[in-house]
DSSP file (Angstrom, degrees, kcal/mol; ACC not computed):
  #  RESIDUE AA STRUCTURE BP1 BP2  ACC     N-H-->O    O-->H-N    N-H-->O    O-->H-N    TCO  KAPPA ALPHA  PHI   PSI    X-CA   Y-CA   Z-CA
    1    1 A M     >        0   0    0      0, 0.0     4,-2.1     0, 0.0     5,-0.1   0.000 360.0 360.0 360.0 -38.3  -45.2   75.2   93.8
    2    2 A H  H  >  +     0   0    0      1,-0.2     4,-2.2     2,-0.2     5,-0.2   0.888 360.0  49.3 -65.3 -40.0  -42.8   77.4   92.1
    3    3 A K  H  > S+     0   0    0      1,-0.2     4,-2.5     2,-0.2    -1,-0.2   0.887 109.7  52.8 -66.3 -37.4  -42.6   75.1   89.0
    4    4 A A  H  > S+     0   0    0      2,-0.2     4,-2.5     1,-0.2    -2,-0.2   0.899 108.4  50.2 -62.9 -39.3  -46.4   75.0   88.9
    5    5 A C  H  X S+     0   0    0     -4,-2.1     4,-2.1     2,-0.2    -2,-0.2   0.920 111.4  47.3 -66.1 -44.2  -46.6   78.7   88.9
    6    6 A R  H  X S+     0   0    0     -4,-2.2     4,-2.6     1,-0.2    -2,-0.2   0.906 111.8  51.6 -64.4 -40.2  -44.0   79.1   86.0
    7    7 A F  H  X S+     0   0    0     -4,-2.5     4,-2.9     1,-0.2     5,-0.2   0.935 109.9  49.0 -61.6 -45.4  -45.9   76.4   84.1
    8    8 A A  H  X S+     0   0    0     -4,-2.5     4,-2.0     1,-0.2    -1,-0.2   0.871 113.0  47.3 -62.1 -36.9  -49.2   78.2   84.5
    9    9 A V  H  X S+     0   0    0     -4,-2.1     4,-2.4     2,-0.2    -1,-0.2   0.907 113.4  47.8 -67.5 -43.4  -47.6   81.5   83.4
   10   10 A A  H  X S+     0   0    0     -4,-2.6     4,-2.6     2,-0.2    -2,-0.2   0.894 112.5  49.0 -65.2 -41.7  -46.0   79.9   80.4
   11   11 A A  H  X S+     0   0    0     -4,-2.9     4,-2.4     2,-0.2    -1,-0.2   0.900 111.6  48.9 -65.6 -41.0  -49.2   78.1   79.4
   12   12 A T  H  X S+     0   0    0     -4,-2.0     4,-2.2    -5,-0.2    -2,-0.2   0.907 112.5  48.6 -64.1 -42.1  -51.2   81.3   79.7
   13   13 A A  H  X S+     0   0    0     -4,-2.4     4,-2.7     2,-0.2    -2,-0.2   0.924 111.4  49.5 -64.3 -44.0  -48.6   83.2   77.6
   14   14 A A  H  X S+     0   0    0     -4,-2.6     4,-2.6     1,-0.2    -2,-0.2   0.919 110.9  50.4 -64.4 -41.4  -48.5   80.5   74.9
   15   15 A A  H  X S+     0   0    0     -4,-2.4     4,-1.3     1,-0.2    -1,-0.2   0.936 112.6  46.2 -62.6 -44.1  -52.4   80.5   74.7
   16   16 A G  H  X S+     0   0    0     -4,-2.2     4,-0.9     1,-0.2     3,-0.4   0.912 111.9  50.9 -59.9 -44.9  -52.4   84.3   74.3
   17   17 A L  H >X S+     0   0    0     -4,-2.7     4,-3.0     1,-0.2     3,-0.8   0.889 105.5  56.6 -63.2 -40.8  -49.6   84.1   71.7
   18   18 A S  H 3X S+     0   0    0     -4,-2.6     4,-1.5     1,-0.3    -1,-0.2   0.823 102.8  55.6 -62.7 -30.6  -51.6   81.5   69.7
   19   19 A L  H 3< S+     0   0    0     -4,-1.3    -1,-0.3    -3,-0.4    -2,-0.2   0.792 116.1  37.3 -69.8 -26.8  -54.6   83.9   69.5
   20   20 A V  H << S+     0   0    0     -4,-0.9    -2,-0.2    -3,-0.8    -1,-0.2   0.860 125.2  35.1 -90.0 -41.0  -52.3   86.5   68.0
   21   21 A V  H  < S+     0   0    0     -4,-3.0    -3,-0.2    -5,-0.1    -2,-0.1   0.871  99.8  76.1 -91.2 -39.5  -50.0   84.4   65.8
   22   22 A L  S  < S-     0   0    0     -4,-1.5     2,-0.2    -5,-0.3     0, 0.0  -0.517  88.3-109.4 -77.2 140.1  -52.2   81.6   64.5
   23   23 A P        -     0   0    0      0, 0.0     2,-0.3     0, 0.0    -1,-0.1  -0.484  33.6-133.6 -71.0 137.4  -54.7   82.4   61.7
   24   24 A G        -     0   0    0     -2,-0.2     3,-0.0     1,-0.1    -5,-0.0  -0.644  25.3-179.2 -88.6 142.9  -58.2   82.4   62.8
   25   25 A T    >   +     0   0    0     -2,-0.3     3,-1.7   112,-0.1    -1,-0.1   0.230  54.4 107.4-122.3  14.0  -61.0   80.7   61.0
   26   26 A A  T 3  S+     0   0    0      1,-0.3    -1,-0.1     3,-0.0   111,-0.0   0.831  91.1  36.1 -59.7 -33.4  -63.9   81.6   63.3
   27   27 A N  T 3  S+     0   0    0      2,-0.1   112,-0.6    -3,-0.0    -1,-0.3   0.114  89.7 136.9-105.5  19.0  -65.2   84.2   60.8
   28   28 A A  B <   -A  138   0A   0     -3,-1.7    -3,-0.1   110,-0.2    37,-0.1  -0.222  53.3-133.6 -63.5 156.4  -64.3   82.1   57.8
   29   29 A T        -     0   0    0    108,-1.7    35,-0.4    35,-0.4   108,-0.2  -0.802  25.0-164.3-116.8  89.6  -66.9   81.9   55.0
   30   30 A P        -     0   0    0      0, 0.0    33,-0.2     0, 0.0    34,-0.1  -0.294  30.3 -88.6 -70.5 161.2  -67.2   78.2   54.0
   31   31 A G        -     0   0    0     31,-0.6     2,-0.3    32,-0.2    31,-0.2  -0.125  36.3-155.5 -66.0 162.1  -68.9   77.3   50.8
   32   32 A R  E    S+B   61   0B   0     29,-2.6    29,-2.6     1,-0.1    31,-0.1  -0.997  72.7  15.5-140.2 143.8  -72.5   76.6   50.4
   33   33 A G  E    S+     0   0B   0     -2,-0.3    24,-3.0     1,-0.2     2,-0.4   0.771  92.1 134.0  69.2  26.9  -74.3   74.6   47.8
   34   34 A V  E     +B   56   0B   0     22,-0.2     2,-0.3    27,-0.1    -1,-0.2  -0.917  28.7 175.6-114.6 132.8  -71.0   72.9   46.8
   35   35 A T  E     -B   55   0B   0     20,-2.2    20,-3.1    -2,-0.4     2,-0.4  -0.969   8.7-165.6-130.4 151.9  -70.5   69.2   46.3
   36   36 A A  E     -B   54   0B   0     -2,-0.3     2,-0.4    18,-0.2    18,-0.2  -0.995  11.2-162.3-140.3 142.2  -67.3   67.5   45.1
   37   37 A V  E     -B   53   0B   0     16,-2.2    16,-2.4    -2,-0.4     2,-0.5  -0.993  21.7-134.3-121.6 123.6  -66.4   64.0   43.8
   38   38 A T  E     +B   52   0B   0     -2,-0.4    14,-0.2    14,-0.2     3,-0.1  -0.664  26.2 173.6 -80.6 126.1  -62.8   62.9   43.8
   39   39 A I  E     +     0   0B   0     12,-3.1     2,-0.3    -2,-0.5    13,-0.2   0.747  67.4   8.3-100.8 -31.5  -61.9   61.4   40.5
   40   40 A F  E     +B   51   0B   0     11,-1.6    11,-2.7     2,-0.0    -1,-0.4  -0.987  55.1 178.8-152.7 139.6  -58.1   60.9   40.9
   41   41 A D  E     +B   50   0B   0     -2,-0.3     2,-0.3     9,-0.2     9,-0.2  -0.916  17.5 157.8-146.1 116.9  -55.7   61.3   43.9
   42   42 A H  E     -B   49   0B   0      7,-2.5     7,-3.9    -2,-0.3     2,-0.4  -0.996  27.6-147.3-145.9 144.2  -52.0   60.5   43.5
   43   43 A V  E     +B   48   0B   0     -2,-0.3     2,-0.3     5,-0.2     5,-0.2  -0.937  23.9 165.0-112.2 132.2  -48.8   61.5   45.3
   44   44 A A  E >   -B   47   0B   0      3,-2.8     3,-1.6    -2,-0.4    -2,-0.1  -0.938  66.0 -14.8-149.1 129.2  -45.5   61.8   43.5
   45   45 A D  T 3  S-     0   0    0     -2,-0.3     3,-0.1     1,-0.3    -1,-0.0   0.851 128.3 -47.8  50.8  44.7  -42.2   63.5   44.6
   46   46 A G  T 3  S+     0   0    0      1,-0.2    83,-1.9    82,-0.1     2,-0.4   0.554 117.4 107.0  81.3   4.8  -43.9   65.4   47.6
   47   47 A T  E <   -BC  44 128B   0     -3,-1.6    -3,-2.8    81,-0.2     2,-0.5  -0.960  58.5-146.8-119.5 136.5  -46.8   66.7   45.5
   48   48 A E  E     -BC  43 127B   0     79,-3.4    79,-2.4    -2,-0.4     2,-0.6  -0.894  10.0-158.8 -98.6 125.8  -50.4   65.5   45.8
   49   49 A Y  E     +BC  42 126B   0     -7,-3.9    -7,-2.5    -2,-0.5     2,-0.5  -0.922  14.8 177.8-107.5 120.8  -52.3   65.6   42.6
   50   50 A V  E     -BC  41 125B   0     75,-2.2    75,-3.0    -2,-0.6     2,-0.5  -0.989  13.0-164.7-129.5 127.0  -56.1   65.6   43.1
   51   51 A L  E     +BC  40 124B   0    -11,-2.7   -12,-3.1    -2,-0.5   -11,-1.6  -0.941  18.8 176.7-109.5 126.2  -58.7   65.8   40.3
   52   52 A K  E     -BC  38 123B   0     71,-2.8    71,-3.1    -2,-0.5     2,-0.6  -0.954  32.1-138.7-131.4 150.8  -62.2   66.6   41.4
   53   53 A E  E     -BC  37 122B   0    -16,-2.4   -16,-2.2    -2,-0.3     2,-0.4  -0.956  31.5-168.0-100.7 117.8  -65.6   67.3   39.8
   54   54 A I  E     -BC  36 121B   0     67,-2.7    67,-3.4    -2,-0.6     2,-0.4  -0.913   7.2-163.9-113.7 135.4  -67.1   70.2   41.7
   55   55 A T  E     -BC  35 120B   0    -20,-3.1   -20,-2.2    -2,-0.4     2,-0.5  -0.979   4.3-164.0-120.1 130.3  -70.7   71.3   41.4
   56   56 A L  E     -BC  34 119B   0     63,-2.4    63,-2.5    -2,-0.4   -22,-0.2  -0.965  20.0-138.3-108.7 121.1  -72.0   74.7   42.6
   57   57 A A  E >   -     0   0B   0    -24,-3.0     3,-3.0    -2,-0.5    56,-0.2  -0.343  44.6 -72.8 -71.7 159.0  -75.8   74.7   42.9
   58   58 A P  E 3  S+     0   0B   0      0, 0.0    -1,-0.2     0, 0.0    56,-0.1  -0.326 128.5  17.5 -52.5 130.2  -77.6   77.9   41.7
   59   59 A G  E 3  S+     0   0B   0     54,-1.9    55,-0.1    56,-0.3    -2,-0.1   0.409 102.0 134.9  82.7  -3.0  -76.9   80.6   44.3
   60   60 A G  E <   -     0   0B   0     -3,-3.0    53,-2.7   -27,-0.2     2,-0.3  -0.264  34.6-168.0 -79.3 166.0  -74.0   78.5   45.6
   61   61 A S  E     -BD  32 112B   0    -29,-2.6   -29,-2.6    51,-0.2    51,-0.2  -0.996  30.4-134.8-152.4 150.5  -70.5   79.8   46.5
   62   62 A T        -     0   0    0     49,-2.7   -31,-0.6    -2,-0.3    50,-0.1   0.580  52.9-128.4 -78.1 -10.2  -67.1   78.3   47.3
   63   63 A G        -     0   0    0     82,-0.4    48,-0.3    48,-0.4     2,-0.2   0.116  42.3 -53.6  72.6 158.2  -66.7   80.7   50.2
   64   64 A W  S    S+     0   0    0    -35,-0.4    73,-2.0    73,-0.3   -35,-0.4  -0.498  82.5 132.3 -67.1 134.6  -63.7   82.9   50.5
   65   65 A H  E     -EF 109 136B   0     44,-2.1    44,-2.3    71,-0.3     2,-0.3  -0.984  41.1-140.2-168.8 170.3  -60.5   80.8   50.5
   66   66 A F  E     - F   0 135B   0     69,-1.4    69,-2.9    -2,-0.3    42,-0.1  -0.894  22.4-122.3-136.9 172.4  -57.0   80.4   49.1
   67   67 A H        -     0   0    0     35,-0.4    37,-3.8    37,-0.4    67,-0.2  -0.933   4.0-145.9-116.8 137.3  -55.1   77.3   47.9
   68   68 A P  S    S+     0   0    0      0, 0.0    35,-0.1     0, 0.0    -1,-0.1   0.745  90.9  31.1 -73.1 -19.6  -51.7   76.1   49.3
   69   69 A G  S    S-     0   0    0     64,-0.3    58,-0.2    33,-0.1    35,-0.1  -0.861 102.5 -78.8-128.0 167.2  -50.9   74.8   45.8
   70   70 A P        -     0   0    0      0, 0.0    56,-1.8     0, 0.0     2,-0.4  -0.277  43.2-153.5 -65.6 147.8  -51.7   76.0   42.2
   71   71 A V  E     -HG 101 125B   0     30,-2.2    30,-2.5    54,-0.2     2,-0.4  -0.953  13.3-177.4-127.6 143.2  -55.1   75.0   40.8
   72   72 A R  E     +HG 100 124B   0     52,-1.9    52,-3.4    -2,-0.4     2,-0.3  -0.996  15.1 164.0-140.7 134.7  -56.2   74.6   37.2
   73   73 A G  E     -HG  99 123B   0     26,-3.0    26,-2.9    -2,-0.4     2,-0.4  -0.934  28.8-136.8-146.8 170.0  -59.8   73.8   36.1
   74   74 A V  E     -HG  98 122B   0     48,-1.9    48,-2.5    -2,-0.3     2,-0.7  -0.992  23.1-128.3-127.8 136.8  -62.3   73.6   33.2
   75   75 A V  E     + G   0 121B   0     22,-2.5    21,-3.7    -2,-0.4    46,-0.2  -0.766  27.1 177.3 -82.8 119.4  -65.9   74.8   33.4
   76   76 A K  E     +     0   0B   0     44,-3.2     2,-0.3    -2,-0.7    45,-0.2   0.728  66.2   4.3 -94.3 -27.3  -67.9   71.9   32.1
   77   77 A Q  E    S+ G   0 120B   0     43,-1.5    43,-2.2    17,-0.1    -1,-0.3  -0.982 106.3   8.6-157.9 144.0  -71.3   73.5   32.6
   78   78 A G  S    S-     0   0    0     -2,-0.3    17,-0.6    41,-0.2     2,-0.4  -0.328  84.7 -64.8  87.8-167.3  -72.8   76.8   33.7
   79   79 A V  E     -I   94   0B   0     38,-0.3     2,-0.5    15,-0.2    35,-0.4  -0.987  38.7-154.9-131.0 121.8  -71.2   80.1   34.3
   80   80 A L  E     -I   93   0B   0     13,-2.7    13,-3.1    -2,-0.4     2,-0.5  -0.850   4.1-157.0 -98.4 122.9  -68.7   80.7   37.2
   81   81 A S  E     -IJ  92 112B   0     31,-2.9    31,-3.3    -2,-0.5     2,-0.4  -0.884  15.5-167.1 -97.8 127.5  -68.3   84.2   38.6
   82   82 A H  E     -IJ  91 111B   0      9,-2.9     8,-2.1    -2,-0.5     9,-0.8  -0.938   7.7-176.3-122.9 137.6  -64.9   84.7   40.3
   83   83 A H  E     -IJ  89 110B   0     27,-2.1    27,-2.0    -2,-0.4     6,-0.2  -0.955  14.4-141.3-131.8 146.9  -63.8   87.6   42.5
   84   84 A D  E >   - J   0 109B   0      4,-2.3     3,-2.0    -2,-0.3    25,-0.2  -0.417  43.8 -85.0 -99.7-178.5  -60.5   88.5   44.2
   85   85 A S  T 3  S+     0   0    0     23,-1.0    24,-0.1     1,-0.3    22,-0.0   0.525 123.9  65.3 -71.9  -7.7  -60.0   89.9   47.7
   86   86 A T  T 3  S-     0   0    0      2,-0.2    -1,-0.3    55,-0.0     3,-0.1   0.416 115.2-114.8 -92.1   3.0  -60.5   93.5   46.5
   87   87 A C  S <  S+     0   0    0     -3,-2.0     2,-0.2     1,-0.3    -2,-0.1   0.400  75.4 131.8  82.3  -1.3  -64.1   92.5   45.7
   88   88 A A        -     0   0    0      1,-0.1    -4,-2.3     2,-0.0     2,-0.3  -0.529  66.3-106.1 -85.9 149.7  -63.5   93.0   42.0
   89   89 A S  E     -I   83   0B   0     -6,-0.2    -6,-0.3    -2,-0.2     3,-0.1  -0.559  31.9-177.9 -69.3 131.7  -64.4   90.5   39.4
   90   90 A D  E     -     0   0B   0     -8,-2.1    -7,-0.2     1,-0.4     2,-0.2   0.135  65.1 -13.9-115.6  18.6  -61.4   88.7   38.1
   91   91 A G  E     -I   82   0B   0     -9,-0.8    -9,-2.9     8,-0.0     2,-0.4  -0.583  42.1-145.5 155.5 145.9  -63.3   86.5   35.6
   92   92 A V  E     -I   81   0B   0    -11,-0.2     2,-0.5    -2,-0.2   -11,-0.2  -0.983  29.9-161.3-126.5 116.4  -66.5   85.2   34.4
   93   93 A Y  E     -I   80   0B   0    -13,-3.1   -13,-2.7    -2,-0.4     2,-0.2  -0.888   5.8-167.5-113.3 118.5  -66.0   81.7   33.1
   94   94 A H  E >   -I   79   0B   0     -2,-0.5     3,-2.4   -15,-0.2   -19,-0.3  -0.506  48.0 -61.5 -98.4 166.3  -68.5   80.0   30.7
   95   95 A A  T 3  S+     0   0    0    -17,-0.6   -19,-0.2     1,-0.3    -1,-0.2  -0.210 127.3  26.4 -53.2 133.8  -68.6   76.3   29.8
   96   96 A G  T 3  S+     0   0    0    -21,-3.7    -1,-0.3     1,-0.3     2,-0.2   0.216  92.6 129.2  95.5 -11.2  -65.3   75.3   28.0
   97   97 A A    <   -     0   0    0     -3,-2.4   -22,-2.5   -22,-0.2     2,-0.4  -0.487  53.4-136.0 -76.6 143.4  -63.3   78.0   29.8
   98   98 A V  E     -H   74   0B   0    -24,-0.2     2,-0.4    -2,-0.2   -24,-0.2  -0.838  18.6-165.2 -98.6 137.4  -60.1   77.2   31.6
   99   99 A I  E     -H   73   0B   0    -26,-2.9   -26,-3.0    -2,-0.4     2,-0.4  -0.986   5.1-171.0-125.7 131.3  -59.5   78.7   34.9
  100  100 A T  E     -H   72   0B   0     -2,-0.4     2,-0.4   -28,-0.2   -28,-0.2  -0.940   3.7-164.8-118.8 146.4  -56.1   78.9   36.8
  101  101 A E  E     -H   71   0B   0    -30,-2.5   -30,-2.2    -2,-0.4     6,-0.0  -0.996  16.1-131.0-131.9 130.8  -55.7   80.0   40.4
  102  102 A A        -     0   0    0     -2,-0.4   -35,-0.4   -32,-0.2     2,-0.2  -0.272  28.9-114.4 -71.0 164.7  -52.4   81.0   42.0
  103  103 A S        +     0   0    0    -35,-0.1     3,-0.2   -37,-0.1    -1,-0.1  -0.634  62.1  45.8-101.4 161.0  -51.5   79.6   45.4
  104  104 A G  S >  S-     0   0    0    -37,-3.8     3,-2.1    -2,-0.2   -37,-0.4  -0.029  91.4 -69.3  99.8 164.7  -51.0   81.1   48.8
  105  105 A P  T 3  S+     0   0    0      0, 0.0     3,-0.4     0, 0.0    -1,-0.2   0.586 119.2  74.0 -69.4  -8.8  -52.7   83.5   51.2
  106  106 A G  T 3  S+     0   0    0      1,-0.2     2,-0.3    -3,-0.2   -21,-0.1   0.539  92.9  57.3 -80.0  -4.3  -51.9   86.4   48.8
  107  107 A Y    <   +     0   0    0     -3,-2.1     2,-0.3   -40,-0.1   -40,-0.3  -0.591  68.7 166.9-127.0  72.7  -54.6   85.1   46.4
  108  108 A V        +     0   0    0     -3,-0.4   -23,-1.0    -2,-0.3     2,-0.3  -0.683  17.1 153.8 -79.3 137.1  -57.8   85.0   48.4
  109  109 A H  E     -EJ  65  84B   0    -44,-2.3   -44,-2.1    -2,-0.3     2,-0.3  -0.931  33.5-140.0-156.5 172.4  -60.8   84.6   46.1
  110  110 A I  E     - J   0  83B   0    -27,-2.0   -27,-2.1    -2,-0.3     2,-0.5  -0.995   6.8-152.0-142.0 143.6  -64.4   83.3   45.8
  111  111 A G  E     - J   0  82B   0    -48,-0.3   -49,-2.7    -2,-0.3   -48,-0.4  -0.979  21.9-175.4-116.6 131.6  -66.3   81.5   43.1
  112  112 A R  E     -DJ  61  81B   0    -31,-3.3   -31,-2.9    -2,-0.5     2,-0.8  -0.937  27.3-140.6-130.5 151.6  -70.0   82.0   42.8
  113  113 A N        +     0   0    0    -53,-2.7   -54,-1.9    -2,-0.4   -33,-0.1  -0.895  26.6 166.6-105.8 101.6  -72.9   80.6   40.8
  114  114 A L        +     0   0    0     -2,-0.8    -1,-0.1   -35,-0.4   -34,-0.1   0.438  52.5  84.5 -93.3  -0.8  -75.1   83.6   40.1
  115  115 A G  S    S-     0   0    0    -36,-0.4   -56,-0.3     2,-0.2     4,-0.1  -0.113  85.4-112.6 -90.5-171.2  -77.1   81.7   37.4
  116  116 A D  S    S+     0   0    0    -58,-0.1    -1,-0.0     2,-0.1    -3,-0.0   0.277  93.2  65.3-109.5  10.7  -80.1   79.4   37.6
  117  117 A T  S    S-     0   0    0    -60,-0.1   -38,-0.3   -38,-0.1    -2,-0.2  -0.944  94.9 -89.9-127.5 153.5  -78.3   76.2   36.4
  118  118 A P        -     0   0    0      0, 0.0     2,-0.5     0, 0.0   -61,-0.2  -0.260  32.3-133.1 -60.0 147.5  -75.6   74.2   38.3
  119  119 A V  E     -C   56   0B   0    -63,-2.5   -63,-2.4   -41,-0.1     2,-0.5  -0.897  21.3-164.5 -94.1 127.5  -71.9   75.1   37.6
  120  120 A V  E     -CG  55  77B   0    -43,-2.2   -44,-3.2    -2,-0.5   -43,-1.5  -0.970   8.9-178.3-117.9 123.7  -69.8   72.0   37.0
  121  121 A L  E     -CG  54  75B   0    -67,-3.4   -67,-2.7    -2,-0.5     2,-0.6  -0.902  22.7-150.6-118.9 145.5  -66.0   72.3   37.2
  122  122 A E  E     -CG  53  74B   0    -48,-2.5   -48,-1.9    -2,-0.4     2,-0.4  -0.977  30.8-175.0-112.3 117.4  -63.3   69.7   36.7
  123  123 A V  E     -CG  52  73B   0    -71,-3.1   -71,-2.8    -2,-0.6     2,-0.5  -0.922  21.6-158.0-126.0 135.4  -60.4   70.9   38.9
  124  124 A L  E     -CG  51  72B   0    -52,-3.4   -52,-1.9    -2,-0.4     2,-0.4  -0.958  12.8-163.7-111.3 121.8  -56.8   69.6   39.3
  125  125 A Y  E     -CG  50  71B   0    -75,-3.0   -75,-2.2    -2,-0.5     2,-0.5  -0.848   6.4-165.7-101.8 138.1  -55.1   70.6   42.6
  126  126 A R  E     +C   49   0B   0    -56,-1.8   -77,-0.2    -2,-0.4    -2,-0.0  -0.882  26.8 165.6-123.9  96.4  -51.3   70.3   42.9
  127  127 A N  E     -C   48   0B   0    -79,-2.4   -79,-3.4    -2,-0.5     2,-0.1  -0.804  44.9-101.9-114.9 151.6  -50.5   70.6   46.7
  128  128 A P  E >   -C   47   0B   0      0, 0.0     3,-2.1     0, 0.0   -81,-0.2  -0.482  61.8 -89.0 -59.4 141.4  -47.6   69.9   48.9
  129  129 A V  T 3  S+     0   0    0    -83,-1.9   -86,-0.0     1,-0.3   -82,-0.0  -0.281 114.0  23.9 -56.6 136.6  -48.3   66.6   50.6
  130  130 A G  T 3  S+     0   0    0      1,-0.3    -1,-0.3    -3,-0.1   -83,-0.0   0.310  95.1 115.0  89.8  -6.8  -50.3   67.1   53.8
  131  131 A Q    <   -     0   0    0     -3,-2.1    -1,-0.3     1,-0.1    -4,-0.1  -0.675  69.3-112.4 -93.7 150.4  -51.8   70.5   52.9
  132  132 A P        -     0   0    0      0, 0.0     3,-0.1     0, 0.0    -1,-0.1  -0.342  21.7-122.1 -69.6 161.6  -55.5   71.0   52.4
  133  133 A Q  S    S+     0   0    0      1,-0.2     2,-0.3   -66,-0.1   -64,-0.3   0.800  94.7  12.4 -74.9 -27.5  -56.8   71.7   48.9
  134  134 A A        -     0   0    0    -67,-0.2     2,-0.5   -66,-0.1    -1,-0.2  -0.995  64.1-147.4-148.3 150.1  -58.3   75.0   50.2
  135  135 A V  E     -F   66   0B   0    -69,-2.9   -69,-1.4    -2,-0.3     2,-0.1  -0.965  22.5-135.7-118.6 113.9  -58.1   77.1   53.3
  136  136 A D  E     +F   65   0B   0     -2,-0.5   -71,-0.3   -71,-0.2  -108,-0.1  -0.424  28.8 178.6 -67.3 140.1  -61.3   79.0   54.3
  137  137 A V        -     0   0    0    -73,-2.0  -108,-1.7  -108,-0.2   -73,-0.3  -0.918  32.9 -84.2-137.1 165.4  -60.8   82.6   55.3
  138  138 A P  B     -A   28   0A   0      0, 0.0  -110,-0.2     0, 0.0  -112,-0.0  -0.293  55.3 -87.5 -67.5 156.0  -63.0   85.5   56.4
  139  139 A N        -     0   0    0   -112,-0.6     6,-0.1     1,-0.1   -54,-0.0  -0.426  36.1-136.2 -56.6 129.0  -64.8   87.7   53.9
  140  140 A P        -     0   0    0      0, 0.0    -1,-0.1     0, 0.0   -55,-0.0   0.404  63.8 -71.2 -74.8   6.2  -62.2   90.5   53.1
  141  141 A G  S    S+     0   0    0      1,-0.2     2,-0.1     3,-0.1    -2,-0.1   0.570  86.1 146.1 117.4  13.5  -65.0   93.1   53.3
  142  142 A C        -     0   0    0      2,-0.2    -1,-0.2     1,-0.1   -55,-0.1  -0.406  56.6-124.3 -80.0 156.1  -67.0   92.5   50.3
  143  143 A S  S    S+     0   0    0     -2,-0.1     2,-0.3   -56,-0.1    -1,-0.1   0.424  92.6  53.1 -84.1   4.7  -70.8   93.1   50.2
  144  144 A F              0   0    0      1,-0.1    -2,-0.2   -57,-0.0    -3,-0.1  -0.913 360.0 360.0-134.3 160.7  -71.3   89.4   49.0
  145  145 A E              0   0    0     -2,-0.3   -82,-0.4    -6,-0.1   -81,-0.1   0.267 360.0 360.0-132.8 360.0  -70.2   86.0   50.1
C-alpha cells in the first residue's frame, strides 16, 4: 500500500509538472486554406531536406508557427504577407521573391494571403531528422490570425 501511495503521488506530481514544463498547443493557431505537395524528401548526415509546393487560398493563413530548421522559399504566384511575433510586418513578398526564415521558437511568425488569388510557394525545409517542419503556436497577441 505504501508503494502504491508513493506511485500515485509521483504520477500526480509528474502530470502537474508536464502541464508547466511542456509547451502547450491547445491554443495554437493552425493554418487555414493551406495545401501542400511534397516534391522531394531526402535525408543526409542527420538533416532532412524537404521541398514542398505550398498553396494558400485567398484569405488563407499558415497560422502562427516556428520551424525547427531553417527555411528558404520562392513565391511562384500571388503576394505573401508575413508578420513576426511583435505583430509587425516583416515582409511582403511578390511572385519571384525569395523568402528565408530563421529556425527556432525565437522566430514565431505567420504568412497570410490577403489577396484574391492563391499564393503559391516553393519551400525547402532543412530540419534535424525526426523534427516536424513547423510547430504551431498560439497567437502572440496580434489582432489577426
